[in-house]
C-alpha positions as CSV (number, residue, x, y, z in Angstrom):
1,M,8.4,-6.1,-11.3
2,N,9.3,-2.2,-11.6
3,E,12.8,-1.8,-10.3
4,K,11.7,1.4,-8.2
5,L,8.7,-0.7,-6.7
6,T,11.3,-4.1,-5.5
7,K,13.6,-1.3,-3.8
8,A,10.7,0.3,-2.3
9,I,9.2,-3.1,-1.3
10,E,13.1,-3.8,-0.1
11,D,13.2,-0.7,2.1
12,V,9.8,-1.7,3.7
13,K,11.0,-5.2,4.6
14,F,14.0,-3.7,6.0
15,C,12.3,-1.0,8.4
16,L,10.2,-3.4,9.2
17,E,12.8,-6.0,10.0
18,S,15.4,-4.0,11.7
19,K,13.5,-0.5,12.6
20,I,9.9,-1.7,13.6
21,F,10.6,-4.9,14.6
22,L,13.6,-5.9,16.1
23,S,14.0,-2.5,17.7
24,E,14.3,-1.6,21.8
25,N,11.7,0.6,21.4
26,I,8.9,-1.9,22.9
27,S,7.0,1.0,22.5
28,A,6.1,1.6,18.5
29,D,2.7,2.3,17.6
30,M,1.1,2.5,13.9
31,S,2.0,5.5,13.4
32,D,5.9,4.4,13.8
33,L,5.1,1.6,11.2
34,G,3.2,4.1,8.8
35,N,6.3,6.7,8.9
36,E,8.4,3.9,8.5
37,I,6.7,2.6,5.4
38,G,6.1,6.3,4.1
39,V,9.4,6.6,3.7
40,A,10.5,3.9,2.1
41,V,8.0,4.3,-0.1
42,A,8.6,8.1,-0.4
43,K,11.9,8.0,-1.1
44,H,11.6,6.2,-4.7
45,F,8.7,7.7,-5.9
46,S,8.2,10.9,-4.1
47,G,8.2,14.5,-6.5
48,E,8.0,11.4,-10.0
49,M,5.9,11.8,-12.2
50,G,2.7,9.2,-11.6
51,F,3.0,9.0,-7.9
52,D,0.2,10.4,-6.8
53,K,0.2,9.9,-3.1
54,E,-3.7,10.1,-2.6
55,S,-4.1,6.9,-4.6
56,F,-1.3,5.2,-2.2
57,L,-2.9,5.9,1.0
58,S,-6.5,5.0,-0.7
59,G,-4.7,1.5,-1.4
60,I,-3.6,1.7,2.6
61,R,-6.9,2.5,3.4
62,H,-8.9,0.5,1.5
63,G,-6.5,-2.9,2.5
64,I,-8.0,-2.3,5.9
65,S,-11.1,-1.5,5.3
66,L,-11.2,-5.3,4.0
67,V,-10.0,-6.7,7.4
68,D,-11.9,-4.7,9.9
69,G,-14.8,-4.9,8.4
70,T,-15.8,-1.1,7.1
71,H,-15.3,-1.9,3.7
72,L,-18.4,-0.5,1.4
C-alpha cells in the first residue's frame, strides 16, 4: 500500500480512537468525526499532485448512500 495512504489511515485511526471515542467530550457529533478525518487525510495529501478533494468527498457520499438507501 502507498506509504502516504498508510500514514493517513494510521492518523485517522488515532484521531478516532483518541480524539473522538476516548474523549470526555460527550457532545462529539458527525461534524467532529468529519473534521478529524479531513485533518488526518489533508495533512498527507493536500496540495499534492493527484489529490482531488472532490473525489475524496464523493467517495464518502457514495459509501453513505450505499448504507442509507439513497444510492442511485
